[in-house]
N, C-alpha and C positions, 0 to 999 in steps of 0.2 A: 303873325300869315302861316298859323301850323294848321293843315289844312286838316279835315275832321272828315272819318267815311263818309259817304254817299257825295259828295260832289264829284269824283272823278268815277265813270265805271270801272268793270274790273279788265276788260283786255289795256286801256289804258295804264291804269294802276299798276297790272303785273309789267307791260311793257317797261314805265317808269323805274319799276324796282329791281329791271333785269339793268337798266341804265345806271341807279346808283352803286347797284354793287360793280360793275365793273368799273367805277369811279374811284369807288370804294378800293378795291382793288389795285388801280395804278396807285392810286396814293399809297396803297402799304409799301410798294414798290420803292415810290419814288420820296419817303418820306425817310428810307433808311440814309441818303442819302444828306438829308435836313438834321437829322436828329444826332445829337453825341450827347457824351455823359451830364453837360450842364442842362439842353434844352428840352431832355426827354422829361425830364420832372416839370419844368416849365409849363411844356403844351399839356401835361394834367391839367396844371391850375390855370393855363387860359379855358380850358374846357368848360373847369367849374366855374369862373369870374363870367362868360356867358350867361353859363347855366343861372348864377344868382341875378347880372345886369339883366337877362329876360324875365325875369320878377316884374321886373322897375318899369310898369308900363306908363306913359307920362303922355300928359294931353297934347295933340297936335289939332283939334277943328273942335269945333260943337259939335261931343256926342262921341266925339272919337280918339283913342288915343294910340299910340304905339311903343314899339318896345325894339329893345337892340336885336338884329341877326345875329354878328358874329362875322360872318365871313370875311370880311376885309380886315378886320381889327388878328385875327386868327392870322390872316395869311403874310398880314406885316411882320408879327412879332415870331412866329415862326415859321415861314414859310407855306405854302399855297398846297404843295402837298398834304403835308401835317395839318394845314386848314379845317382842307374837305373834312379827314378822320374828328377832329376836334368839332365841332359843327355837329358830325353825324353821330359821336358818341353823347351829345348833348340830348341830341333832337330822341336818339334811341334810350336815351332815359327817363326823357318827359313823356313817350309815350309809354312805354311799359307802365314806370309807376306809377306818374299826373295821371295820364290820362288826358294827356294834353298832344295833341295832332293823331289821327287814325292807323289803324295799325296796317290797314290796309294802302294806306296812303303816307306809310312812311319810303317807300320809294319817290313819291312826289317828293314830301316833304325837301329828304335831304338832295334830289337835284333841284329843286328851286332855291332853299335855304343855304344849301353848303354848295352845290357845284355851281352853281349863277354866280353866285356872291361870291365866290372865292374867286373863281377865274376871272370875273368883271373886276376887284376890287385889283387884283395879281397886274393885270396887263394895264390897269392906267395907274396904279403906281410904278410899275416898271417905265412907259414912256415918261412917265413926267419927271420922274429922276434923272431920263437922259436931257432933260434940259434943262431943270435946274439946277441951282449949281449945290456942287458935293457940301450939305450944310446938315446938322440934324433939324434948322428949323424948315430945311425943304421936304425931311422925311414925313414931319408932323403936319405940314401941308397937302404934301402929295397924298398922304392918308386921310384926311379929311376928306379931299374931293374924290379919292376911290371908293370910301363909303359911303359918302352921299348918294354918287350913283348906283353904286351897286344895290341900292335898294329897290329902287324905280324899273329896274334890270331885273329883281328877281317876280317882282309884280306884272313885266308884259311876259315874264316868262310863263308864272303860273295861267297868266289870259290867253298864251300861246296852248299851255296843256289841254284849259278849258275848253277851246276850242276845238280840239280833238274827242275829247272825253267828256265833257261836261253831261252832267242826267236830265238837265232842266235845259230849256229852249230860250234862251235869254240872247237880247241882240250885244251881239262882240264887241261893238262903236263901243258902248255903254258901260259897257264891264272894263273894258281897256281903257278907255276915258278916268273912270272913276276909281277903278287900283291904282294908272301910276299918278294922278292925283294927290292921291291920298299920300299915297308911299314916297313922292317928291318931298312931301313933310315931315313924315316920320326919317329922312332919310339925312333929315337936317340934323336930328340929334342920335342919328347914328352915328354922322360925322362930327359933332362933339362929343360925342363919347369916345370916340375911336382915335380921336385926335388928343384928347387928355391923359388917356392911358398910355397911349403910346409917348407921348411929350413926355410920361413921368417915368414910364422906363428907362429912355432914354436917354433924360439925364443923370441917370445913378447906375446905370449898366445896359450901355448903349453895346457892346459886343455880345450882350443877350436877344438882343433886336438882331432878328433875321432880315429886316428891309432895309438896316444898317449897315451892314456888313459891307466893307470895300468901301464906306464913306469919304475913307479920306485919300486924296492923290499922292501919290509918291510924292518925295520930295527929289527934285532935279538939280542936280550941279553941273557945271559948265567945264568942260575939260575940253581945253584944244579948239575949243570956238564951238563946242557940237556940246547937247545937253542930253544928259545920263542919270539912271537912276540911283539916287544917294543909298548907297550898302545900310542893309536895314540896322535900325539900333536895337542896343541889346534893352532886352524888357528891363522893363524898371522891377525892382521889388515890387511895388504900391501895385503892379499891373500885376504880378506875379503872382500876387497873394489875391488877386480878385475874387479867384473861382469863390475860396472860403465865402464871399458876402451872398454867394448864390443860394443859401439856405434864408439870409435875412429877408433878400426879396421873396423866395416861395413864401416864407411863413407869414411877410408883409402883405402878401397877394392873397394868400390864404383868410387870412382874418379882417381883411379889407371885404373878399366874396361873403365871409360865413353874416358878419355885420349888416351888408346889403341886404341876404337874402332871409335872415333872420328875425332881422328888424326895423331897414328901411321898406324892404318890400310891403307890408302893411300899411304904409303912407302911398302905393302907387295908385295911379288911378282905376277906377272900377270897368269905364266907358268900355265898350267893346274895342278891338284893335280895329286895325287896316280892312284888312280879309273879312270879317266877320262883318262890319258895318257895311260893307257891297253888298257883301253876300246876302242879308237882311232885305235891303235896300232896292237891289237888284231881282231877289226871288234866287239866288242862287240855289241857297239853302232848305229850299222846299224839300231833297231826299232825304237831310244829311240823316244819319243812321247814329246810334247808341254805342259810344266808345265800347269796345271789348274789353277794357280795364276799367268800365267806371264803376266796378264793386270794388278795387283797390283802396286800400290801407291810406293811399297820399294822394286819392282823386282829387281833382281841383285844384292841390295846391293846399292840401289841410289832412292834419291826421285826424284819421274816425275816433268819435268816441271822448273826442277832447273839445269842449259845449264855446267856452274863450276862444274867441274868432284872432285875438292877435296870439297868444301862444301856440295855436292850432297850427296858422301858417307858420309862424318864426318858424317851429320845431321841423315842419314838413319843408321848409329854406334850407334848414341846416343840414336834414340827412340828403336834401336832392344834392347839397356842397359837396359832402362829403361821401356818397357815394361814387357823385361823377368822378371826383379829383382822384378815385381810390382805382374806378376802371381805367379811367382817361391814361391814370399816371402806368398801371397795367401792360393797357396795349403800347404806351410808346416805347416802353423799357422791354417789352418785347421786341417790336419793330426793331429797337438798338440792337438789342441781342446777337436776335437772327443778323442783321449786318455782320457785326463784332465777330461773330461762327463763320460767316463765309469764307471759304478757303483764297486765299491770293492768287492770285496769277500767274504762274514762272515769270513773265515779264517785270511783276511788280518787285520780285524777290531774287531774281538773277542779279546781279553785278553788270556795269557796264562794260563791256568789250572794250581792249584799249589800242 
């Protein structure tokens, strides 16, 4: 659903850019509460994984394909504020290095693919967990539904932006119907990928999944006829040492992302994605502009002057994963360090008065 240059006029693109910048600024502050020494590198990995999986277009209908947006996955794994930053890092890397998604439309893409998907998924996810049993299966099931609905929500958001700033005169009812219809199908693929990924991580390290925090209800004891919280048990040696396995999770995730982007992506569907297909069918793309980074050595996810298509695409995917994980991890470590450097308030450092 990467919006290219020329779909949205300049005033609305600028307004979307301002909105996206504000969302990123708010997310930078909010992410300080979500990130710690374990989850900061995981957030960089989540960004790289989203980049890799977005290269894997899957067929959804005749002549149409779809790919992961990643907002729901990021929100569940690392939190909504950090999730917005993850998707923003991915979109920035794609726009600058790979000529995917217009540079003047970057604000639109961050707003639609990042903010709308993350907020929609987060609200649905938290709402479902309030009514579902507090189990790991509930986290996975809630993630499935949240991811499924976040994609047509993004499609509807794009249509709303197009209604205000579209550069062609197209019946909006038909655009909305086509966009939401095809993206419901894409949402099924998004939901399956999100549920499978969240389920895999939660099976080995539930403590690293932001959406699973506080999953276990406190043990209750009956004392003098009343239920009270049982004393917290001392951490088991295995649990205390679990932090060391974070490196194993990170390494496994990085290798998976590299394999997906460097090898599996060659077998992705070559059909246009949902937005491209609707744009071509409805005439939205009449005023599309050439990407400002069209001359990039990595444009269109291939390495310039490498003739072998498999090798060219694979190298581009590996480079993209590497650049994204480095950029993302750097951003999240900086956010984490800024939180650590903040002075504590007197109330938090003073001893209680007897």
